[in-house]
C-alpha positions in Angstrom: 24.6 16.6 -25.7 23.0 15.8 -29.0 25.3 15.9 -32.1 22.4 17.3 -34.1 22.9 14.6 -36.7 19.9 13.0 -38.2 19.5 10.5 -41.0 18.1 12.1 -44.1 15.9 10.4 -46.7 17.9 9.2 -49.7 15.4 6.9 -51.4 12.4 7.3 -53.7 10.5 4.0 -53.1 10.2 1.6 -50.1 8.8 -1.8 -51.0 8.2 -5.2 -49.5 9.2 -8.3 -51.3 9.3 -12.0 -50.8 12.7 -13.7 -50.5 14.0 -17.1 -49.4 13.1 -17.5 -45.7 10.6 -14.7 -45.4 10.0 -11.1 -46.6 12.2 -8.0 -46.7 11.9 -4.3 -47.2 14.0 -2.5 -49.9 14.8 1.1 -50.5 15.2 1.7 -54.2 15.9 -2.0 -54.5 18.5 -2.1 -51.7 17.5 -4.2 -48.6 17.0 -2.5 -45.3 19.2 -3.7 -42.5 18.9 -3.5 -38.7 21.1 -1.1 -36.6 23.4 -4.1 -36.0 23.6 -4.6 -39.8 21.7 -7.9 -39.8 19.2 -8.7 -42.6 15.8 -7.3 -41.8 13.9 -10.5 -42.6 10.2 -10.5 -41.6 8.0 -13.5 -41.0 4.9 -12.2 -42.9 4.1 -10.1 -46.0 1.9 -7.9 -43.9 4.6 -7.1 -41.4 7.1 -6.2 -44.2 4.4 -4.1 -45.9 3.8 -2.2 -42.7 7.5 -1.5 -42.3 7.8 -0.4 -45.9 4.9 2.0 -45.4 6.7 3.6 -42.4 9.8 4.1 -44.5 7.8 5.5 -47.4 6.0 7.9 -45.1 9.2 9.6 -44.0 9.9 13.2 -44.9 13.3 14.7 -45.7 14.6 14.0 -42.1 13.9 10.5 -40.7 11.9 10.3 -37.5 12.5 7.0 -35.8 9.7 7.6 -33.3 7.2 7.4 -36.2 8.4 3.9 -37.1 7.2 1.6 -34.3 7.0 -1.5 -36.5 10.5 -1.1 -37.7 11.8 -0.6 -34.1 10.0 -3.7 -32.9 11.4 -5.8 -35.7 14.9 -4.4 -35.1 14.7 -5.3 -31.4 13.5 -8.8 -32.3 16.4 -9.5 -34.7 19.3 -7.6 -33.0 18.4 -8.4 -29.3 16.0 -11.2 -28.9 17.8 -13.5 -31.3 20.5 -13.7 -28.7 18.6 -13.0 -25.5 15.3 -14.8 -26.0 15.5 -17.0 -22.9 16.5 -14.2 -20.6 13.8 -11.8 -21.8 11.2 -14.5 -21.7 12.1 -15.3 -18.1 12.0 -11.6 -17.1 8.5 -11.2 -18.6 7.2 -14.5 -17.1 8.4 -13.3 -13.7 5.7 -10.6 -13.8 3.2 -13.4 -13.1 4.3 -13.8 -9.5 3.6 -10.1 -8.8 1.0 -9.4 -11.4 -0.8 -6.0 -11.2 -4.2 -7.7 -11.2 -3.4 -9.6 -8.0 -2.6 -6.7 -5.7 -5.8 -5.2 -4.4 -6.7 -2.3 -2.3 -8.3 -2.8 1.1 -10.4 0.4 0.7 -12.3 2.4 -0.1 -15.1 0.0 -1.0 -15.8 1.6 -4.4 -12.2 1.0 -5.5 -12.2 -2.5 -4.1 -15.3 -3.3 -6.1 -14.0 -1.6 -9.2 -10.8 -3.7 -9.1 -12.7 -6.9 -8.6 -15.2 -6.1 -11.4 -12.5 -5.1 -13.9 -9.6 -7.5 -13.0 -11.3 -10.7 -11.9 -12.6 -11.5 -15.4 -9.0 -11.5 -16.7 -7.8 -13.8 -13.9 -10.7 -16.1 -14.7 -9.8 -16.0 -18.4 -6.2 -16.9 -17.7 -7.4 -19.8 -15.5 -9.6 -21.1 -18.3 -7.3 -20.4 -21.2 -4.0 -21.6 -19.7 -5.1 -23.6 -16.6 -3.2 -21.1 -14.6 -5.1 -19.6 -11.6 -3.5 -16.6 -10.1 -5.1 -15.4 -6.8 -5.6 -11.8 -5.7 -4.1 -10.5 -2.5 -5.0 -7.5 -0.4 -2.3 -5.0 0.3 1.3 -4.7 -1.1 3.0 -7.5 0.7 4.3 -10.1 -1.7 2.8 -13.6 -1.4 3.9 -16.2 -4.0 1.5 -17.6 -6.5 1.0 -21.3 -7.3 4.3 -22.5 -8.9 2.5 -24.8 -11.3 0.3 -22.0 -12.6 3.3 -19.7 -13.0 5.2 -22.5 -14.9 2.3 -22.9 -17.3 2.3 -19.2 -18.1 6.1 -19.2 -18.4 5.9 -21.9 -21.0 3.6 -19.8 -23.1 6.1 -16.9 -23.0 9.0 -19.1 -23.9 7.1 -20.5 -26.9 6.9 -17.1 -28.5 9.2 -16.4 -31.5 11.5 -13.4 -31.5 9.0 -11.1 -33.2 6.2 -12.1 -30.9 8.4 -11.7 -27.8 9.5 -8.2 -28.9 5.9 -7.0 -29.1 5.0 -8.9 -25.9 7.8 -7.2 -24.0 6.0 -3.9 -24.5 2.6 -5.3 -23.8 3.7 -6.6 -20.4 6.1 -3.8 -19.3 3.5 -1.1 -20.2 0.7 -2.7 -18.4 2.6 -4.2 -15.5 0.7 -7.4 -16.0 1.6 -10.8 -17.5 -2.1 -11.7 -17.7 -3.0 -8.4 -19.5 -0.1 -8.9 -21.8 -1.3 -12.4 -22.7 -4.9 -11.1 -23.0 -3.7 -8.5 -25.5 -2.4 -11.2 -27.8 -5.6 -13.2 -27.6 -8.5 -10.9 -27.2 -9.8 -8.1 -29.5 -10.6 -5.4 -26.9 -7.3 -3.6 -26.8 -8.8 -0.4 -25.3 -10.5 -2.3 -22.5 -7.3 -4.1 -21.7 -5.3 -0.8 -21.6 -8.0 0.8 -19.4 -7.8 -2.2 -17.0 -4.1 -1.5 -16.6 -4.8 2.1 -15.8 -7.5 1.5 -13.2 -5.5 2.7 -10.2 -4.2 5.8 -12.0 -7.6 6.7 -13.3 -9.0 6.3 -9.8 -6.5 8.8 -8.4 -7.2 11.2 -11.2 -10.9 11.1 -10.4 -10.2 11.9 -6.8 -7.5 14.6 -7.2 -7.8 15.7 -10.8 -5.7 14.9 -13.8 -2.1 16.1 -14.0 -1.4 17.4 -17.5 2.1 16.0 -17.8 1.0 12.6 -16.4 -1.9 12.6 -18.9 0.4 13.2 -21.8 2.8 10.5 -20.7 -0.2 8.1 -20.3 -1.3 8.8 -23.8 2.2 8.1 -25.2 2.2 4.7 -23.3 -1.2 3.9 -24.6 -0.1 4.5 -28.2 3.0 2.3 -27.6 0.7 -0.4 -26.2 -1.5 -0.3 -29.3 1.6 -0.3 -31.6 2.8 -3.4 -29.8 -0.5 -5.2 -30.4 -0.3 -4.3 -34.0 3.3 -5.6 -34.3 2.2 -8.9 -32.6 -0.7 -9.3 -35.0 1.3 -8.4 -38.1 4.0 -10.9 -37.2 1.3 -13.6 -37.3 -1.0 -12.7 -40.2 -1.1 -15.5 -42.8 1.0 -17.9 -40.7 -0.2 -21.3 -39.7 
């Protein structure tokens, strides 16, 4: 049961400022901290500014769901600073059962649509990371090339905590390590999201769209776009 308690706005101005080691957000001059009471220290000015904007936009009662950049930064600092390796391994494991590799054996139109939409992303991963993942027909698991998987795993482990926090959502929302990586590298976010929804969209075309499922899909889409924004903000201006 909900307690009915909600944090209320107590500040006039939320601002981003540079400090030793990065950038922070202040509320009337007092630094924002994470839920675990750690310092909310951001790697870029743009990321801090985006978080300051979220706090400044709050009404009398705070709505955490309207603060995706703040939530991503909190997760990075409170969770990934101590669980980086475990989370990186969990996300890298998607590669061995990547959505893009499991293909239908019919009807022909769906088979062709999957190939036309998904093959270019597998080709991109092979070119970009020297990691060729092979498609399979049916749902039976067949392991991918261990060397290809290891190359992709090393890319995930190389991410800093802020990148990995955003990447967690990119992979878990799409069900694909390859699409998650593509979202960090390619500009066509909507096309990547559509690629992840190919099977669901196919079913909706056949049987009609379910209103509840459509609303949930839109929430996931917005979360995916928020994750891409968090990824990019954490890198703007960095070498």
